[in-house]
C-alpha positions in Angstrom: -88.6 36.3 -57.1 -86.1 36.1 -54.4 -86.1 33.0 -52.2 -87.4 33.8 -48.7 -85.5 31.4 -46.2 -88.4 29.4 -44.1 -87.3 29.5 -40.6 -88.4 27.1 -37.9 -88.3 28.2 -34.3 -88.0 25.5 -31.7 -87.8 25.9 -27.9 -87.9 23.5 -24.9 -90.6 22.9 -22.5 -89.2 25.1 -19.9 -89.9 28.1 -21.8 -93.3 27.7 -19.9 -95.3 28.9 -22.8 -98.7 27.1 -22.7 -99.6 24.4 -25.6 -102.1 26.8 -27.2 -99.6 29.5 -27.4 -97.1 27.5 -28.9 -99.8 26.1 -31.5 -100.5 29.9 -32.4 -96.8 30.7 -32.6 -96.1 27.5 -34.7 -93.2 26.7 -32.3 -92.5 23.1 -31.2 -91.3 22.5 -27.6 -88.9 19.7 -27.0 -89.8 18.2 -23.5 -87.1 18.1 -20.7 -87.8 15.0 -18.3 -88.9 14.8 -14.6 -88.0 11.6 -12.7 -90.6 11.0 -9.9 -92.2 8.2 -7.9 -90.1 5.7 -10.1 -91.3 7.1 -13.5 -90.0 9.5 -16.1 -92.5 12.1 -17.6 -92.2 14.6 -20.1 -92.2 18.2 -19.0 -95.8 19.8 -19.2 -96.9 16.8 -21.6 -97.1 14.1 -18.9 -96.8 15.9 -15.8 -97.4 19.4 -14.2 -96.6 21.3 -10.9 -99.4 20.1 -9.2 -98.7 16.4 -9.4 -95.1 17.0 -8.3 -96.2 19.3 -5.2 -99.0 16.9 -4.1 -96.9 14.0 -4.4 -93.9 15.3 -2.2 -96.7 16.8 0.3 -97.8 12.8 0.7 -94.3 11.8 1.4 -92.7 10.9 -2.1 -89.1 11.5 -2.7 -88.2 14.9 -4.4 -88.2 14.7 -8.2 -85.1 15.0 -10.4 -84.7 16.3 -13.8 -82.9 15.7 -16.9 -82.5 17.5 -20.4 -84.0 16.0 -23.4 -81.7 13.5 -25.4 -79.9 14.9 -28.7 -82.0 12.3 -30.5 -85.2 14.1 -29.3 -83.8 17.4 -30.8 -82.9 15.6 -34.0 -86.5 14.3 -34.2 -87.9 17.8 -33.8 -85.4 19.3 -36.6 -86.6 16.6 -38.9 -90.3 17.4 -38.2 -89.5 21.1 -39.0 -87.7 20.0 -42.3 -90.5 17.9 -43.4 -92.9 20.9 -42.8 -90.8 22.9 -45.2 -88.0 24.6 -43.0 -84.8 25.5 -44.8 -83.0 26.8 -41.6 -83.7 26.4 -37.7 -83.5 28.4 -34.7 -83.6 26.9 -31.4 -84.0 29.2 -28.1 -82.8 26.9 -25.1 -82.8 27.2 -21.2 -79.7 28.6 -20.0 -76.6 26.1 -20.2 -75.7 27.1 -16.8 -78.6 25.1 -15.4 -79.4 22.6 -17.9 -77.7 20.6 -20.5 -80.3 21.3 -23.0 -78.1 23.5 -25.2 -75.6 20.8 -25.3 -78.2 18.0 -26.6 -79.8 20.6 -29.2 -76.0 21.4 -30.3 -75.0 17.8 -30.6 -78.1 17.2 -32.8 -77.1 19.8 -35.3 -74.6 17.2 -36.6 -75.7 15.4 -39.8 -78.9 17.9 -39.9 -79.8 18.6 -43.5 -80.2 22.2 -42.8 -78.3 24.8 -40.8 -79.4 25.2 -37.1 -78.6 27.8 -34.9 -79.0 26.9 -31.1 -79.2 30.2 -28.9 -78.3 29.9 -25.3 -80.9 32.1 -23.6 -79.0 32.1 -20.0 -82.5 32.4 -18.8 -85.5 30.0 -18.1 -89.1 30.0 -17.7 -90.7 33.2 -19.4 -86.9 34.5 -19.5 -86.6 32.5 -22.8 -90.3 32.2 -23.6 -90.5 35.9 -24.2 -87.4 35.3 -26.9 -89.7 32.9 -28.6 -92.5 35.3 -28.8 -90.2 38.1 -30.1 -88.3 35.8 -32.6 -91.7 34.5 -34.0 -92.8 38.2 -34.4 -89.8 39.3 -36.3 -89.6 36.3 -38.5 -93.3 36.8 -39.4 -92.4 40.5 -39.9 -90.0 39.4 -42.5 -86.7 39.9 -40.4 -83.8 37.6 -41.1 -81.8 35.4 -38.8 -79.0 37.7 -37.9 -81.6 40.6 -37.3 -83.5 37.9 -34.9 -80.5 36.8 -33.0 -79.3 40.3 -32.3 -82.6 40.9 -30.9 -82.5 37.9 -28.7 -78.9 39.1 -27.5 -80.5 42.4 -26.5 -83.1 40.7 -24.3 -80.4 38.4 -22.8 -78.4 41.1 -22.0 -81.3 43.3 -20.5 -82.9 40.3 -18.9 -83.9 40.8 -15.2 -85.6 38.2 -12.9 -86.2 38.1 -9.2 -88.2 35.5 -7.4 -88.6 34.2 -4.0 -89.7 30.7 -2.6 -92.0 29.6 0.0 -90.0 26.8 1.3 -86.4 25.9 1.1 -86.5 22.6 1.3 -86.6 22.0 -2.3 -83.4 24.1 -3.0 -81.8 22.2 0.0 -82.6 18.9 -1.3 -81.3 19.9 -5.0 -78.3 20.8 -3.7 -78.8 24.7 -4.2 -78.5 25.7 -0.6 -77.2 23.8 2.5 -79.6 22.3 5.1 -78.6 24.9 8.0 -79.3 27.7 5.8 -82.7 26.0 5.0 -83.5 25.4 8.6 -82.7 28.9 9.9 -84.7 30.4 6.8 -87.7 28.5 7.4 -87.7 29.2 11.3 -87.3 32.8 10.8 -89.6 33.3 7.9 -86.9 34.5 6.0 -87.5 34.8 2.2 -84.6 34.5 -0.1 -84.7 36.7 -3.0 -83.1 35.1 -5.9 -82.2 35.9 -9.4 -80.2 34.3 -12.5 -76.8 35.6 -12.8 -74.6 34.6 -15.9 -77.5 32.0 -16.4 -77.2 30.5 -13.0 -79.2 30.8 -9.8 -77.9 33.2 -7.3 -79.0 35.2 -4.2 -79.7 38.7 -4.2 -80.8 39.4 -0.6 -83.1 38.2 2.0 -86.2 39.7 3.5 -88.0 38.7 6.5 -91.9 37.7 5.5 -93.8 37.6 2.2 -94.8 41.5 2.3 -91.3 42.7 2.7 -90.3 40.2 0.1 -92.8 41.8 -2.2 -91.6 45.3 -1.5 -88.1 44.6 -2.2 -88.9 43.0 -5.5 -90.7 46.0 -6.5 -88.0 48.1 -5.1 -85.5 46.3 -7.4 -87.6 46.4 -10.3 -88.1 50.3 -10.1 -84.3 50.8 -10.1 -84.1 48.5 -13.1 -86.8 50.4 -14.8 -85.2 53.8 -14.2 -81.9 52.3 -15.6 -83.8 51.0 -18.8 -83.3 52.5 -22.1 -86.9 52.3 -23.1 -90.0 50.6 -22.4 -89.9 47.3 -20.3 -91.9 44.2 -20.8 -92.9 42.2 -17.6 -94.2 38.9 -17.3 -95.4 37.6 -13.7 -94.4 33.8 -12.9 -95.5 31.4 -10.2 -95.6 27.6 -9.1 -99.2 26.8 -8.1 -100.0 30.3 -6.7 -101.6 32.8 -8.9 -102.7 35.1 -6.3 -99.3 35.7 -5.6 -98.1 36.7 -8.9 -101.5 38.9 -8.9 -100.6 40.6 -5.7 -97.2 41.2 -7.0 -98.5 42.8 -10.2 -100.7 45.0 -7.9 -97.6 46.1 -6.0 -95.9 47.0 -9.1 -98.8 49.1 -10.2 -99.1 50.7 -7.0 -95.6 51.9 -7.5 -96.6 53.6 -10.7 -94.3 51.7 -12.7 -94.9 51.9 -16.5 -94.5 48.5 -18.5 -95.8 46.2 -21.3 -97.6 43.3 -19.6 -96.7 39.7 -20.9 -99.0 37.9 -18.9 -99.2 35.4 -15.6 -97.4 32.1 -16.0 -97.1 29.1 -14.4 -93.7 27.8 -13.9 -93.5 24.0 -15.3 -92.9 20.8 -13.4 -89.1 20.7 -14.2 -88.3 24.3 -12.5 -90.8 23.7 -10.0 -88.9 20.5 -8.8 -86.3 22.9 -7.7 -87.9 25.6 -6.4 -91.2 24.2 -4.8 -94.5 25.5 -4.3 -95.8 28.9 -3.9 -92.9 30.3 -5.8 -93.4 33.6 -7.6 -91.4 36.5 -9.0 -91.1 38.4 -12.4 -89.4 38.5 -15.5 -88.6 42.2 -17.1 -86.6 43.2 -20.2 -86.2 46.0 -22.4 -88.6 45.8 -25.0 -87.3 45.4 -28.9 
C-alpha cells in the first residue's frame, strides 16, 4: 500500500481562528507577542484586545508587538513530528507587516522533515481562511502542491477593506502622520484601508460611519462582479461585533451572494496597531 504523507499544518496567532476551531482543525498557532505595561504577553493565549483597549483608555502607553522567535517555531515543528508528521506546511501573516515568515523560515534549518513556509500576504481571517482551506484539502487527500496552488489562488484573489474608529493607534504606531490623525478625528473622517502587496495602504476616505459602511459595500460589489465564481466572506472587528453585523446586513441588503465564513474578533497583535471599533471584511474567490 502506498504511503500517504502525513502533513501537519501550522499557523500563527494572527490568523485569529479561535482556540476551539484550531483544536477542531488540529492546527497549532504559534503566538506573536504583545509588549504592554512593562510585560510581554502571548497573543490570544495571555492577552486579548479588551485588555489592551481598557489599558490604553486608562492611560497606559500604546502596546508594541513582535514576531515569534525561530526557536518557538522549531518547538512547534518538533511537536508536529512527535505527533507523526513527515512534512509541515506553515501559513503565516504577511511578510510585509511582520517578521513571522522570517522566523518560520529560519526554523526550517535542521528540521528532520521538509517544511514549506507560505507567505499569505494577508492577516487575520485572510490567512485564517487559508488554514481552513488547507485542512479541508489535506483531509480530502490532496497533496502539498495542490494545497499550495489553492492557497496561491486565495492570496491572488483576496480582498480586504476595513476602517478604524480612531486614528490614534495608527499614528502612534507610525502608520500615519500626526496631522492626518488630528484632521481625521476632527472631521469624523473614516479612512478606508486595505492590504496591498501585503502592506497596509489607503483606499479612500468617508465622512462618518454610514458612508464608510456604504463605500465598503460598493467596493465589495465591484469585487464580487469581477470574481470568476462564488466568493467567501468573513467579517472582522475589534471589540465591536455590532459594527461587523451591521456591515453584513448592509451587504445582504445590497443583494450580494456569498459563502459566509463568520464573524471574527481581531486579536491583540493587530488590535495594537488599529485600535478599538475597527471593522471590515475579508473576501476571496471560493476554491
